[in-house]
Z-matrix of the N, CA and C atoms (Angstrom, degrees):
N
C 1 1.432
C 2 1.532 1 108.35
N 3 1.325 2 116.31 1 131.09
C 4 1.459 3 118.88 2 -178.21
C 5 1.522 4 110.78 3 -84.65
N 6 1.317 5 114.30 4 145.21
C 7 1.461 6 120.01 5 178.58
C 8 1.524 7 109.18 6 -80.05
N 9 1.322 8 116.43 7 139.81
C 10 1.455 9 121.29 8 178.95
C 11 1.523 10 109.34 9 -66.62
N 12 1.322 11 116.18 10 133.28
C 13 1.454 12 121.46 11 -178.90
C 14 1.527 13 110.17 12 -68.14
N 15 1.306 14 115.91 13 132.40
C 16 1.460 15 122.77 14 -179.51
C 17 1.519 16 109.85 15 -82.39
N 18 1.311 17 116.86 16 133.61
C 19 1.454 18 121.73 17 176.12
C 20 1.527 19 107.37 18 -85.41
N 21 1.345 20 117.81 19 112.23
C 22 1.458 21 118.27 20 -177.05
C 23 1.536 22 112.82 21 -69.39
N 24 1.333 23 116.95 22 -32.78
C 25 1.453 24 120.89 23 -177.39
C 26 1.521 25 109.09 24 -159.67
N 27 1.316 26 116.81 25 134.46
C 28 1.459 27 121.31 26 175.77
C 29 1.522 28 108.59 27 -134.12
N 30 1.322 29 115.24 28 140.81
C 31 1.457 30 121.66 29 176.83
C 32 1.523 31 107.23 30 -132.33
N 33 1.328 32 116.21 31 128.84
C 34 1.462 33 121.42 32 178.61
C 35 1.523 34 109.24 33 -104.83
N 36 1.332 35 114.75 34 135.42
C 37 1.463 36 120.96 35 178.97
C 38 1.520 37 109.84 36 -115.07
N 39 1.304 38 115.26 37 151.30
C 40 1.463 39 122.11 38 172.38
C 41 1.513 40 106.09 39 -125.67
N 42 1.327 41 115.09 40 133.38
C 43 1.461 42 119.91 41 -178.51
C 44 1.514 43 107.69 42 -117.61
N 45 1.330 44 115.75 43 115.93
C 46 1.454 45 120.52 44 -178.40
C 47 1.523 46 109.67 45 -142.01
N 48 1.316 47 115.43 46 127.13
C 49 1.475 48 121.18 47 176.25
C 50 1.527 49 112.55 48 53.88
N 51 1.332 50 115.68 49 42.24
C 52 1.454 51 120.81 50 176.19
C 53 1.507 52 115.77 51 78.97
N 54 1.325 53 117.07 52 6.69
C 55 1.456 54 120.18 53 -177.20
C 56 1.527 55 111.00 54 -121.67
N 57 1.338 56 117.88 55 106.61
C 58 1.466 57 119.32 56 174.90
C 59 1.525 58 110.18 57 -81.78
N 60 1.326 59 116.13 58 130.11
C 61 1.454 60 120.75 59 178.65
C 62 1.522 61 110.14 60 -127.96
N 63 1.308 62 115.77 61 154.66
C 64 1.458 63 122.34 62 175.31
C 65 1.528 64 107.03 63 -83.15
N 66 1.343 65 116.06 64 124.24
C 67 1.465 66 119.67 65 -178.54
C 68 1.527 67 113.00 66 -112.05
N 69 1.320 68 117.18 67 -15.18
C 70 1.469 69 121.07 68 176.54
C 71 1.514 70 108.38 69 -161.63
N 72 1.330 71 115.33 70 150.19
C 73 1.458 72 119.82 71 175.19
C 74 1.515 73 107.72 72 -159.35
N 75 1.334 74 115.11 73 149.06
C 76 1.443 75 118.16 74 178.64
C 77 1.510 76 112.33 75 -179.17
N 78 1.324 77 114.41 76 162.51
C 79 1.467 78 122.72 77 179.09
C 80 1.520 79 108.99 78 -115.16
N 81 1.323 80 115.77 79 159.92
C 82 1.459 81 121.16 80 175.13
C 83 1.517 82 112.37 81 59.35
N 84 1.326 83 116.57 82 -127.92
C 85 1.461 84 121.73 83 -176.20
C 86 1.522 85 111.90 84 -61.12
N 87 1.319 86 117.67 85 -35.67
C 88 1.469 87 119.80 86 178.18
C 89 1.521 88 110.02 87 -68.33
N 90 1.330 89 117.24 88 -42.59
C 91 1.460 90 120.93 89 175.92
C 92 1.518 91 111.35 90 -59.96
N 93 1.341 92 116.22 91 -42.35
C 94 1.468 93 120.69 92 177.10
C 95 1.521 94 110.69 93 -58.71
N 96 1.330 95 116.83 94 -42.62
C 97 1.465 96 121.70 95 -178.16
C 98 1.529 97 111.09 96 -67.10
N 99 1.319 98 117.10 97 -38.69
C 100 1.465 99 120.98 98 177.27
C 101 1.524 100 109.59 99 -59.98
N 102 1.329 101 116.89 100 -47.95
C 103 1.461 102 121.10 101 -179.61
C 104 1.530 103 110.72 102 -65.81
N 105 1.322 104 116.85 103 -43.22
C 106 1.467 105 121.36 104 178.95
C 107 1.535 106 110.61 105 -59.82
N 108 1.315 107 117.18 106 -43.65
C 109 1.463 108 121.90 107 179.41
C 110 1.527 109 110.89 108 -65.31
N 111 1.321 110 116.52 109 -42.21
C 112 1.466 111 120.23 110 177.73
C 113 1.526 112 110.62 111 -60.18
N 114 1.321 113 116.49 112 -47.52
C 115 1.469 114 120.27 113 179.71
C 116 1.528 115 111.23 114 -61.41
N 117 1.330 116 117.11 115 -41.75
C 118 1.468 117 121.47 116 -179.16
C 119 1.521 118 111.97 117 -62.73
N 120 1.332 119 116.64 118 -26.64
C 121 1.458 120 120.73 119 -179.13
C 122 1.528 121 113.02 120 -103.52
N 123 1.332 122 116.21 121 10.18
C 124 1.463 123 119.90 122 177.26
C 125 1.517 124 114.48 123 71.31
N 126 1.311 125 117.01 124 23.42
C 127 1.464 126 121.17 125 179.24
C 128 1.526 127 108.35 126 -82.87
N 129 1.334 128 117.94 127 124.90
C 130 1.470 129 119.69 128 178.09
C 131 1.524 130 111.12 129 -61.89
N 132 1.325 131 115.13 130 145.93
C 133 1.461 132 121.48 131 -178.52
C 134 1.521 133 108.67 132 -119.93
N 135 1.313 134 115.20 133 130.85
C 136 1.458 135 122.17 134 176.43
C 137 1.519 136 107.11 135 -114.91
N 138 1.323 137 116.68 136 124.28
C 139 1.462 138 120.38 137 177.59
C 140 1.522 139 109.19 138 -90.24
N 141 1.326 140 115.44 139 116.22
C 142 1.453 141 121.56 140 179.87
C 143 1.531 142 106.95 141 -151.40
N 144 1.326 143 115.40 142 90.99
C 145 1.469 144 121.04 143 -173.75
C 146 1.524 145 112.63 144 -59.65
N 147 1.316 146 117.31 145 -41.19
C 148 1.464 147 120.37 146 -179.12
C 149 1.517 148 112.32 147 -63.99
N 150 1.321 149 116.30 148 -44.42
C 151 1.458 150 120.32 149 179.07
C 152 1.527 151 110.59 150 -67.56
N 153 1.320 152 116.78 151 -41.12
C 154 1.469 153 119.99 152 178.62
C 155 1.531 154 110.26 153 -60.23
N 156 1.316 155 116.67 154 -41.76
C 157 1.464 156 120.35 155 178.68
C 158 1.525 157 110.65 156 -61.63
N 159 1.325 158 116.54 157 -46.21
C 160 1.467 159 120.07 158 179.63
C 161 1.526 160 110.89 159 -63.81
N 162 1.334 161 117.01 160 -42.98
C 163 1.463 162 120.78 161 -178.93
C 164 1.525 163 112.50 162 -69.98
N 165 1.322 164 117.11 163 -23.73
C 166 1.466 165 119.63 164 179.93
C 167 1.528 166 111.99 165 -66.45
N 168 1.323 167 116.73 166 -16.41
C 169 1.463 168 121.48 167 177.67
C 170 1.533 169 111.94 168 -81.75
N 171 1.334 170 117.51 169 -12.87
C 172 1.462 171 122.55 170 -179.86
C 173 1.530 172 108.38 171 -85.32
N 174 1.313 173 116.51 172 135.37
C 175 1.463 174 120.69 173 179.19
C 176 1.532 175 110.47 174 -70.27
N 177 1.320 176 116.14 175 146.66
C 178 1.458 177 121.01 176 177.28
C 179 1.525 178 108.60 177 -60.01
N 180 1.326 179 114.91 178 132.35
C 181 1.463 180 121.57 179 -178.72
C 182 1.508 181 113.58 180 93.44
N 183 1.340 182 117.14 181 -11.52
C 184 1.460 183 120.42 182 -179.51
C 185 1.525 184 111.19 183 -89.50
N 186 1.315 185 114.50 184 149.06
C 187 1.458 186 121.68 185 174.04
C 188 1.526 187 108.23 186 -68.98
N 189 1.324 188 116.05 187 147.44
C 190 1.464 189 118.80 188 178.94
C 191 1.524 190 109.87 189 -69.20
N 192 1.326 191 118.05 190 149.73
C 193 1.466 192 120.69 191 179.41
C 194 1.534 193 111.69 192 -69.05
N 195 1.298 194 115.12 193 151.44
C 196 1.462 195 122.30 194 -178.67
C 197 1.530 196 111.05 195 -53.39
N 198 1.332 197 117.11 196 -36.38
C 199 1.472 198 120.40 197 -177.61
C 200 1.526 199 112.29 198 -61.44
N 201 1.322 200 117.07 199 -21.44
C 202 1.471 201 120.38 200 -177.96
C 203 1.524 202 113.18 201 -100.90
N 204 1.332 203 117.67 202 0.59
C 205 1.466 204 120.77 203 -177.68
C 206 1.533 205 112.69 204 -54.82
N 207 1.330 206 116.73 205 -47.50
C 208 1.474 207 119.66 206 -176.18
C 209 1.526 208 110.84 207 -61.45
N 210 1.314 209 117.02 208 -46.35
C 211 1.466 210 120.69 209 -179.20
C 212 1.527 211 110.87 210 -64.58
N 213 1.327 212 116.85 211 -42.04
C 214 1.463 213 119.92 212 179.30
C 215 1.529 214 110.29 213 -68.67
N 216 1.327 215 117.95 214 -36.16
C 217 1.469 216 121.07 215 177.21
C 218 1.526 217 110.39 216 -59.94
N 219 1.323 218 117.30 217 -39.54
C 220 1.461 219 121.10 218 177.91
C 221 1.524 220 110.68 219 -63.14
N 222 1.314 221 117.49 220 -39.19
C 223 1.470 222 121.66 221 177.01
C 224 1.521 223 109.83 222 -66.31
N 225 1.330 224 117.60 223 -42.65
C 226 1.468 225 120.36 224 179.46
C 227 1.525 226 111.78 225 -63.24
N 228 1.324 227 117.37 226 -38.85
C 229 1.467 228 120.78 227 176.11
C 230 1.528 229 109.60 228 -62.21
N 231 1.329 230 116.97 229 -44.04
C 232 1.465 231 121.07 230 176.92
C 233 1.527 232 110.40 231 -56.91
N 234 1.326 233 116.60 232 -47.32
C 235 1.468 234 120.96 233 -178.44
C 236 1.522 235 111.21 234 -62.91
N 237 1.316 236 116.85 235 -42.33
C 238 1.463 237 120.50 236 179.05
C 239 1.525 238 111.05 237 -63.39
N 240 1.335 239 116.74 238 -39.52
C 241 1.469 240 119.86 239 177.44
C 242 1.514 241 111.75 240 -66.23
N 243 1.331 242 117.06 241 -45.08
C 244 1.453 243 121.78 242 -179.62
C 245 1.532 244 111.05 243 -62.97
N 246 1.317 245 115.92 244 -37.61
C 247 1.468 246 119.65 245 -178.04
C 248 1.535 247 112.11 246 -81.63
N 249 1.336 248 117.21 247 -4.84
C 250 1.454 249 121.05 248 177.81
C 251 1.521 250 114.10 249 83.00
N 252 1.313 251 117.48 250 9.14
C 253 1.472 252 120.11 251 -179.80
C 254 1.521 253 112.79 252 -79.38
N 255 1.337 254 116.70 253 -23.71
C 256 1.453 255 123.02 254 179.07
C 257 1.523 256 107.82 255 -133.53
N 258 1.311 257 116.09 256 141.89
C 259 1.486 258 119.35 257 179.68
C 260 1.492 259 111.53 258 -105.54
């Protein structure tokens, strides 16, 4: 039986009215729960350890820093493609 892979870090973003904000973040069991909840609700997941590490420094409820806009924009494009909103 294979052991379930541990999520070292997960960060959840919400994008509303042009403003991406961090809405959840956590390591270990909390990170696992964030990913599990996202999957249960059909939220696309992008694995990007470097971006997750940078975003983990942002407080929950805060807008992401300008320096991370490009990286987060790439994730948003991925999500839009996966969800079928953009081709």
